[in-house]
ChimeraX commands (.cxc) that place a marker at each C-alpha (Angstrom):
marker #1 position -17.52,27.64,2.02 radius 0.5
marker #1 position -15.33,24.61,1.23 radius 0.5
marker #1 position -11.74,24.04,2.19 radius 0.5
marker #1 position -9.46,21.34,1.05 radius 0.5
marker #1 position -6.93,20.34,3.81 radius 0.5
marker #1 position -3.82,18.26,2.93 radius 0.5
marker #1 position -1.64,16.82,5.67 radius 0.5
marker #1 position -0.14,13.42,6.42 radius 0.5
marker #1 position -1.02,13.72,10.17 radius 0.5
marker #1 position -4.58,12.34,10.07 radius 0.5
marker #1 position -5.51,13.17,13.62 radius 0.5
marker #1 position -4.44,16.74,13.16 radius 0.5
marker #1 position -6.35,17.21,9.92 radius 0.5
marker #1 position -9.43,15.68,11.27 radius 0.5
marker #1 position -9.52,17.90,14.36 radius 0.5
marker #1 position -9.14,20.92,12.05 radius 0.5
marker #1 position -11.87,19.57,9.89 radius 0.5
marker #1 position -14.27,18.90,12.81 radius 0.5
marker #1 position -13.59,22.47,14.16 radius 0.5
marker #1 position -14.22,24.10,10.90 radius 0.5
marker #1 position -17.42,22.18,10.25 radius 0.5
marker #1 position -18.96,23.51,13.51 radius 0.5
marker #1 position -18.63,26.99,11.86 radius 0.5
marker #1 position -20.28,25.80,8.59 radius 0.5
marker #1 position -16.88,25.37,6.67 radius 0.5
marker #1 position -16.99,22.08,4.73 radius 0.5
marker #1 position -13.55,20.47,4.96 radius 0.5
marker #1 position -12.43,17.86,2.47 radius 0.5
marker #1 position -9.35,16.03,3.70 radius 0.5
marker #1 position -6.31,14.58,1.84 radius 0.5
marker #1 position -3.61,12.68,3.44 radius 0.5
marker #1 position -1.20,12.52,0.39 radius 0.5
marker #1 position -0.08,15.06,-2.13 radius 0.5
marker #1 position -1.58,12.91,-4.85 radius 0.5
marker #1 position -4.99,12.60,-3.00 radius 0.5
marker #1 position -5.00,16.37,-2.66 radius 0.5
marker #1 position -4.49,16.91,-6.42 radius 0.5
marker #1 position -7.18,14.27,-7.20 radius 0.5
marker #1 position -9.73,15.74,-4.86 radius 0.5
marker #1 position -9.04,19.21,-6.24 radius 0.5
marker #1 position -10.05,17.89,-9.73 radius 0.5
marker #1 position -13.30,16.42,-8.42 radius 0.5
marker #1 position -14.30,19.04,-5.88 radius 0.5
marker #1 position -15.15,22.71,-6.15 radius 0.5
marker #1 position -13.24,24.32,-3.26 radius 0.5
marker #1 position -12.67,27.90,-2.11 radius 0.5
marker #1 position -9.36,27.54,-0.43 radius 0.5
marker #1 position -6.61,24.92,-0.21 radius 0.5
marker #1 position -4.41,24.42,2.84 radius 0.5
marker #1 position -1.31,22.18,2.30 radius 0.5
marker #1 position 1.44,21.02,4.79 radius 0.5
marker #1 position 4.70,21.98,3.51 radius 0.5
marker #1 position 5.99,18.40,4.12 radius 0.5
marker #1 position 3.83,15.38,3.57 radius 0.5
marker #1 position 5.15,11.87,3.84 radius 0.5
marker #1 position 8.64,13.16,4.62 radius 0.5
marker #1 position 8.84,15.05,1.27 radius 0.5
marker #1 position 8.34,18.78,0.49 radius 0.5
marker #1 position 4.94,19.61,-1.16 radius 0.5
marker #1 position 6.18,22.54,-3.17 radius 0.5
marker #1 position 5.62,20.70,-6.40 radius 0.5
marker #1 position 2.03,19.99,-5.38 radius 0.5
marker #1 position 1.54,23.59,-4.23 radius 0.5
marker #1 position 3.01,24.89,-7.55 radius 0.5
marker #1 position 0.74,22.60,-9.60 radius 0.5
marker #1 position -2.27,23.84,-7.74 radius 0.5
marker #1 position -1.12,27.58,-8.35 radius 0.5
marker #1 position -0.54,26.91,-11.99 radius 0.5
marker #1 position -3.92,25.19,-12.75 radius 0.5
marker #1 position -6.05,27.30,-10.37 radius 0.5
marker #1 position -4.27,30.66,-10.32 radius 0.5
marker #1 position -7.12,32.43,-8.45 radius 0.5
marker #1 position -7.59,29.73,-5.82 radius 0.5
marker #1 position -6.14,30.73,-2.41 radius 0.5
marker #1 position -3.38,28.44,-1.25 radius 0.5
marker #1 position -2.30,28.43,2.35 radius 0.5
marker #1 position 0.76,26.46,3.48 radius 0.5
marker #1 position 0.84,25.27,6.99 radius 0.5
marker #1 position 4.29,24.19,8.26 radius 0.5
marker #1 position 6.47,23.29,11.35 radius 0.5
marker #1 position 9.29,25.34,9.99 radius 0.5
marker #1 position 9.90,28.91,11.06 radius 0.5
marker #1 position 9.90,31.92,8.80 radius 0.5
marker #1 position 13.67,31.97,9.02 radius 0.5
marker #1 position 13.92,28.37,7.75 radius 0.5
marker #1 position 11.57,28.98,4.65 radius 0.5
marker #1 position 12.84,29.94,1.28 radius 0.5
marker #1 position 11.90,33.56,0.63 radius 0.5
marker #1 position 9.84,32.80,-2.46 radius 0.5
marker #1 position 7.34,30.67,-0.26 radius 0.5
marker #1 position 6.92,33.65,1.98 radius 0.5
marker #1 position 6.41,36.09,-1.06 radius 0.5
marker #1 position 3.90,33.96,-2.80 radius 0.5
marker #1 position 1.77,32.09,-0.18 radius 0.5
marker #1 position 0.08,32.71,3.19 radius 0.5
marker #1 position 1.84,30.54,5.73 radius 0.5
marker #1 position 0.48,29.22,9.06 radius 0.5
marker #1 position 3.05,28.09,11.45 radius 0.5
marker #1 position 2.69,24.99,13.61 radius 0.5
marker #1 position 1.46,24.62,16.32 radius 0.5
marker #1 position -1.36,26.70,15.16 radius 0.5
marker #1 position -4.55,27.82,16.93 radius 0.5
marker #1 position -7.75,26.31,15.30 radius 0.5
marker #1 position -9.36,29.69,15.49 radius 0.5
marker #1 position -6.50,31.18,13.54 radius 0.5
marker #1 position -6.96,28.59,10.82 radius 0.5
marker #1 position -10.70,29.42,10.60 radius 0.5
marker #1 position -10.10,33.21,10.34 radius 0.5
marker #1 position -7.54,32.78,7.54 radius 0.5
marker #1 position -10.07,30.53,5.64 radius 0.5
marker #1 position -12.79,33.04,6.05 radius 0.5
marker #1 position -10.50,35.82,4.99 radius 0.5
marker #1 position -10.08,34.13,1.52 radius 0.5
marker #1 position -13.82,34.11,0.91 radius 0.5
marker #1 position -14.63,36.47,-1.92 radius 0.5
marker #1 position -17.03,39.49,-0.92 radius 0.5
marker link #1:1,2 radius 0.2
marker link #1:2,3 radius 0.2
marker link #1:3,4 radius 0.2
marker link #1:4,5 radius 0.2
marker link #1:5,6 radius 0.2
marker link #1:6,7 radius 0.2
marker link #1:7,8 radius 0.2
marker link #1:8,9 radius 0.2
marker link #1:9,10 radius 0.2
marker link #1:10,11 radius 0.2
marker link #1:11,12 radius 0.2
marker link #1:12,13 radius 0.2
marker link #1:13,14 radius 0.2
marker link #1:14,15 radius 0.2
marker link #1:15,16 radius 0.2
marker link #1:16,17 radius 0.2
marker link #1:17,18 radius 0.2
marker link #1:18,19 radius 0.2
marker link #1:19,20 radius 0.2
marker link #1:20,21 radius 0.2
marker link #1:21,22 radius 0.2
marker link #1:22,23 radius 0.2
marker link #1:23,24 radius 0.2
marker link #1:24,25 radius 0.2
marker link #1:25,26 radius 0.2
marker link #1:26,27 radius 0.2
marker link #1:27,28 radius 0.2
marker link #1:28,29 radius 0.2
marker link #1:29,30 radius 0.2
marker link #1:30,31 radius 0.2
marker link #1:31,32 radius 0.2
marker link #1:32,33 radius 0.2
marker link #1:33,34 radius 0.2
marker link #1:34,35 radius 0.2
marker link #1:35,36 radius 0.2
marker link #1:36,37 radius 0.2
marker link #1:37,38 radius 0.2
marker link #1:38,39 radius 0.2
marker link #1:39,40 radius 0.2
marker link #1:40,41 radius 0.2
marker link #1:41,42 radius 0.2
marker link #1:42,43 radius 0.2
marker link #1:43,44 radius 0.2
marker link #1:44,45 radius 0.2
marker link #1:45,46 radius 0.2
marker link #1:46,47 radius 0.2
marker link #1:47,48 radius 0.2
marker link #1:48,49 radius 0.2
marker link #1:49,50 radius 0.2
marker link #1:50,51 radius 0.2
marker link #1:51,52 radius 0.2
marker link #1:52,53 radius 0.2
marker link #1:53,54 radius 0.2
marker link #1:54,55 radius 0.2
marker link #1:55,56 radius 0.2
marker link #1:56,57 radius 0.2
marker link #1:57,58 radius 0.2
marker link #1:58,59 radius 0.2
marker link #1:59,60 radius 0.2
marker link #1:60,61 radius 0.2
marker link #1:61,62 radius 0.2
marker link #1:62,63 radius 0.2
marker link #1:63,64 radius 0.2
marker link #1:64,65 radius 0.2
marker link #1:65,66 radius 0.2
marker link #1:66,67 radius 0.2
marker link #1:67,68 radius 0.2
marker link #1:68,69 radius 0.2
marker link #1:69,70 radius 0.2
marker link #1:70,71 radius 0.2
marker link #1:71,72 radius 0.2
marker link #1:72,73 radius 0.2
marker link #1:73,74 radius 0.2
marker link #1:74,75 radius 0.2
marker link #1:75,76 radius 0.2
marker link #1:76,77 radius 0.2
marker link #1:77,78 radius 0.2
marker link #1:78,79 radius 0.2
marker link #1:79,80 radius 0.2
marker link #1:80,81 radius 0.2
marker link #1:81,82 radius 0.2
marker link #1:82,83 radius 0.2
marker link #1:83,84 radius 0.2
marker link #1:84,85 radius 0.2
marker link #1:85,86 radius 0.2
marker link #1:86,87 radius 0.2
marker link #1:87,88 radius 0.2
marker link #1:88,89 radius 0.2
marker link #1:89,90 radius 0.2
marker link #1:90,91 radius 0.2
marker link #1:91,92 radius 0.2
marker link #1:92,93 radius 0.2
marker link #1:93,94 radius 0.2
marker link #1:94,95 radius 0.2
marker link #1:95,96 radius 0.2
marker link #1:96,97 radius 0.2
marker link #1:97,98 radius 0.2
marker link #1:98,99 radius 0.2
marker link #1:99,100 radius 0.2
marker link #1:100,101 radius 0.2
marker link #1:101,102 radius 0.2
marker link #1:102,103 radius 0.2
marker link #1:103,104 radius 0.2
marker link #1:104,105 radius 0.2
marker link #1:105,106 radius 0.2
marker link #1:106,107 radius 0.2
marker link #1:107,108 radius 0.2
marker link #1:108,109 radius 0.2
marker link #1:109,110 radius 0.2
marker link #1:110,111 radius 0.2
marker link #1:111,112 radius 0.2
marker link #1:112,113 radius 0.2
marker link #1:113,114 radius 0.2
marker link #1:114,115 radius 0.2
marker link #1:115,116 radius 0.2
view
């Protein structure tokens, strides 16, 4: 299984990546929205996890582009915002992981997206 992780917090993304790889999940890391979209074009992944805010800007455009171009690809948003602070349409259309998250929670969500 391959997961594309996008977050501008490099230390956070690499700790998640290292944790996932100990369980056989190959993690591909992007530190910008643009890098995320470029890697998605080049790499075959099973799930994408995108931080809601990258470089101080909302990543909804990036997430919407992914959803539009790859409608069957699971997209998970991780965020420091609470459910009450998020627009309702995000909660309805995406799986959301709230920071601080547990690494095991992230792994289980990724595994859950794997087709049977």
